[in-house]
C-alpha positions as CSV (number, residue, x, y, z in Angstrom):
1,M,62.8,6.9,15.2
2,L,65.2,5.1,12.6
3,K,64.6,1.0,12.2
4,L,66.3,-1.1,9.5
5,D,64.8,-3.9,8.8
6,S,66.7,-7.0,7.0
7,V,68.3,-4.4,4.6
8,S,70.9,-5.9,2.0
9,F,72.6,-3.9,-0.4
10,Y,74.1,-5.1,-3.4
11,Q,76.6,-3.4,-6.2
12,R,77.0,-5.0,-9.5
13,L,81.0,-4.6,-10.4
14,H,82.5,-4.5,-13.8
15,H,79.2,-5.9,-15.3
16,Q,79.2,-9.2,-13.5
17,N,76.9,-10.5,-11.0
18,Q,75.7,-8.2,-8.1
19,Y,78.2,-8.2,-4.8
20,P,77.1,-8.2,-1.6
21,I,78.0,-5.0,0.1
22,L,75.5,-5.2,3.4
23,Q,73.7,-8.2,3.8
24,N,70.7,-8.4,6.1
25,I,71.2,-5.4,8.4
26,T,68.6,-4.9,11.2
27,F,68.8,-2.4,13.8
28,Q,66.4,0.4,15.4
29,V,67.8,3.6,16.8
30,N,66.5,6.0,19.3
31,T,66.3,10.0,19.2
32,S,69.5,11.5,20.5
33,D,72.0,8.3,20.5
34,R,75.1,8.6,19.3
35,L,76.6,5.6,17.5
36,A,80.2,4.3,16.5
37,I,80.5,2.7,13.1
38,V,83.3,0.6,12.9
39,G,84.9,-2.3,10.7
40,N,87.6,-3.3,8.6
41,S,88.1,-1.8,4.9
42,G,85.3,-2.8,3.1
43,S,82.9,-4.2,5.3
44,G,80.1,-1.8,4.4
45,K,80.5,1.4,6.6
46,T,80.3,4.2,4.1
47,S,77.7,2.2,2.0
48,L,75.3,2.1,5.2
49,L,75.7,5.9,5.8
50,R,74.7,6.5,2.1
51,L,71.9,3.9,2.8
52,L,70.6,6.4,5.7
53,N,71.0,9.3,3.5
54,R,69.4,7.8,0.4
55,L,72.3,8.1,-1.8
56,N,72.0,4.5,-2.4
57,E,68.7,2.4,-2.0
58,P,68.4,-1.1,-0.6
59,T,68.6,-4.0,-2.7
60,S,66.1,-5.6,-0.1
61,G,64.5,-4.8,3.4
62,K,63.2,-1.5,4.4
63,I,64.3,1.3,6.6
64,Y,61.7,3.6,8.2
65,L,62.0,7.0,9.9
66,E,59.5,7.4,12.6
67,N,57.6,4.7,11.1
68,Q,57.2,5.5,7.5
69,E,59.0,4.1,5.1
70,Y,62.2,6.1,3.4
71,Q,60.5,5.1,0.1
72,K,57.5,7.3,0.8
73,I,59.6,10.6,1.8
74,P,60.5,12.6,-0.7
75,V,64.1,12.5,-1.1
76,M,64.9,16.0,-0.6
77,E,62.5,16.5,2.5
78,L,64.5,13.4,4.1
79,R,67.8,14.8,3.1
80,R,66.9,18.1,4.9
81,Q,66.2,16.0,8.1
82,I,68.8,13.7,7.5
83,I,72.4,15.1,7.1
84,L,75.6,13.3,5.4
85,V,78.8,14.8,5.8
86,Q,81.6,12.3,3.4
87,Q,84.8,11.7,4.0
88,E,86.2,14.0,1.0
89,A,84.5,17.4,1.8
90,K,83.2,19.8,-1.2
91,L,82.1,23.0,-0.7
92,L,80.6,23.3,-4.3
93,G,83.3,26.2,-5.4
94,M,81.8,28.3,-2.7
95,R,83.7,31.0,-0.4
96,V,83.3,29.2,3.3
97,K,80.7,32.1,4.5
98,D,78.4,31.4,1.5
99,A,78.8,27.3,1.9
100,L,77.5,27.7,5.6
101,S,74.5,30.0,4.6
102,Y,73.4,28.1,1.4
103,P,71.7,25.1,3.4
104,L,69.9,27.9,5.6
105,A,68.6,30.2,2.9
106,L,67.1,27.0,1.3
107,R,65.0,26.6,4.8
108,S,64.1,30.2,3.9
109,L,65.9,31.4,7.5
110,S,66.0,35.0,7.5
111,I,69.2,36.5,7.4
112,T,69.3,37.5,11.3
113,D,68.9,33.6,12.0
114,I,71.4,32.9,9.6
115,E,73.9,35.1,10.9
116,E,73.3,33.6,14.5
117,R,73.4,30.2,13.6
118,I,77.1,30.6,12.0
119,N,78.4,32.7,14.4
120,Y,77.3,30.2,16.9
121,W,78.3,26.9,15.7
122,C,81.7,28.6,14.2
123,E,82.2,29.5,17.6
124,L,81.9,26.1,19.2
125,L,84.3,24.5,16.3
126,K,86.6,27.3,16.8
127,I,86.5,28.3,13.3
128,P,88.7,31.9,12.7
129,D,86.3,34.7,11.5
130,Q,89.0,35.0,8.9
131,W,88.1,31.6,7.1
132,L,85.0,32.9,6.3
133,T,86.1,34.8,3.7
134,R,88.0,32.3,1.8
135,H,87.5,30.1,-1.2
136,E,87.1,26.0,-1.3
137,L,90.7,26.4,-3.1
138,E,92.3,27.9,-0.4
139,L,91.1,25.6,2.4
140,S,93.5,22.8,3.4
141,T,92.0,19.5,3.5
142,G,91.7,19.8,7.1
143,E,90.2,22.9,6.7
144,K,87.7,21.8,4.0
145,Q,86.6,18.6,6.4
146,L,86.0,21.4,9.6
147,I,83.9,23.6,7.3
148,A,81.7,20.8,5.8
149,I,81.3,19.6,9.4
150,A,80.0,23.3,10.1
151,R,77.8,23.3,7.2
152,A,75.8,20.2,8.6
153,L,75.9,21.5,12.2
154,V,74.1,24.9,11.0
155,T,71.3,23.3,10.0
156,Q,70.5,21.2,13.4
157,P,69.3,17.9,11.8
158,K,67.3,15.1,13.3
159,I,69.9,12.6,12.0
160,L,73.8,13.4,11.5
161,L,76.4,10.8,9.5
162,L,79.6,11.6,10.0
163,D,82.3,9.7,7.6
164,E,85.7,9.3,9.3
165,P,85.2,13.2,10.3
166,T,88.6,13.4,12.2
167,T,91.1,11.8,9.9
168,S,92.5,15.2,8.7
169,L,91.8,17.1,12.4
170,D,94.5,17.9,14.7
171,T,94.1,17.1,18.7
172,N,92.8,20.8,19.7
173,T,90.2,20.3,16.7
174,H,89.0,17.0,17.2
175,N,88.1,18.1,21.2
176,H,86.3,21.2,19.6
177,L,84.3,18.5,17.3
178,I,83.0,16.6,20.2
179,N,81.8,20.0,22.5
180,A,80.1,20.9,19.2
181,L,78.4,17.7,18.3
182,T,77.9,17.2,22.4
183,A,76.0,20.6,21.9
184,L,74.1,19.4,19.0
185,N,73.1,16.4,20.3
186,N,72.0,18.0,23.9
187,Q,70.3,20.9,22.7
188,H,68.4,19.1,19.7
189,S,68.4,15.6,20.4
190,T,70.1,15.1,17.1
191,T,71.1,10.8,16.4
192,I,74.9,10.9,15.4
193,F,76.1,8.1,13.7
194,I,79.9,8.4,13.3
195,A,81.9,6.1,11.1
196,T,85.4,5.9,12.2
197,H,88.8,4.7,13.3
198,D,89.5,6.6,16.1
199,L,89.5,5.1,19.6
200,D,89.9,7.9,21.4
201,F,86.8,9.6,19.8
202,I,84.5,6.8,20.4
203,Q,85.4,6.7,23.9
204,Q,84.8,10.4,24.4
205,F,81.7,10.7,22.7
206,C,79.9,7.9,21.5
207,D,77.3,5.4,23.6
208,H,76.7,2.6,20.8
209,L,78.8,0.6,18.7
210,L,77.7,-1.1,15.6
211,H,80.6,-3.1,14.4
212,L,80.4,-4.3,10.4
213,E,82.1,-7.5,9.4
214,G,81.8,-8.5,5.8
215,G,78.8,-6.7,5.5
216,Q,77.1,-7.9,8.3
217,L,76.2,-6.7,11.6
218,A,78.1,-8.3,14.2
219,T,77.9,-6.5,17.1
220,N,75.4,-3.8,18.0
221,Q,75.8,-2.5,21.4
222,T,76.1,-0.1,24.3
223,V,79.6,1.2,25.2
224,D,78.9,-0.4,28.8
225,H,78.7,-3.9,27.2
226,I,81.9,-3.2,24.6
227,N,85.0,-5.5,24.7
228,W,87.6,-2.4,24.1
229,E,90.7,-4.8,23.5
230,N,88.7,-6.1,20.5
231,V,87.2,-3.1,19.1
232,R,90.9,-2.0,19.1
233,E,92.1,-4.7,17.5
234,T,89.6,-4.0,15.1
235,L,90.2,-0.4,14.4
236,K,94.2,-1.0,14.4
237,K,94.0,-3.4,11.7
238,A,91.3,-1.0,9.7
239,K,93.8,1.6,10.1
240,Y,96.2,-0.5,8.5
241,E,94.3,-1.8,5.6
242,T,93.3,1.7,4.8
243,E,97.1,2.8,4.6
244,W,97.9,0.1,2.5
245,V,94.7,0.3,0.1
């Protein structure tokens, strides 16, 4: 359903020559795949997610969704199908229930359907009812992250992109998130990309692993063929680099 063909992305830094962020990335993803994206800090994980959501555009190469070139799909139409939850969650200054309702109202769902979806996904994520009346400023970092994920889940997208979704979540919430993502994947055949340093999450949820190294795709394998010790060392190094950046 999703295909990248020799995709590269360069960024201009400080008015100098363009710097390669991603180089010659080629892979194909099927409906309902669950993919982990791993790599050291600066390997291009976030940039890849932003390309898939068209917050960035490829410098070269092509991206296809169901055999249609990304460039030929209107941006807003594509972003209704492919939802990105960034690491630093923002709720547009709204109260929680308004933030959850807003993308559904844009899709012209009825009030009843909006209520049902919010109730369903909040129950799976174990989001307390009292959070729904809170303003964004009254939420902790972890709470905002969870609400931003819930806002994506209520749309039941074709493709979901998550950037470090578990960094501010406790163990219980981590497990609730896995349950909710599993439901989304099973019930709606949603393809899910997760850029993460969380090995437990990868092993519990993902079926494919993409390993980026220096902006290039070093590994594209199903988890059945993964050398987990190598992955563990990559994630350990990536976490160390992140903490010292």
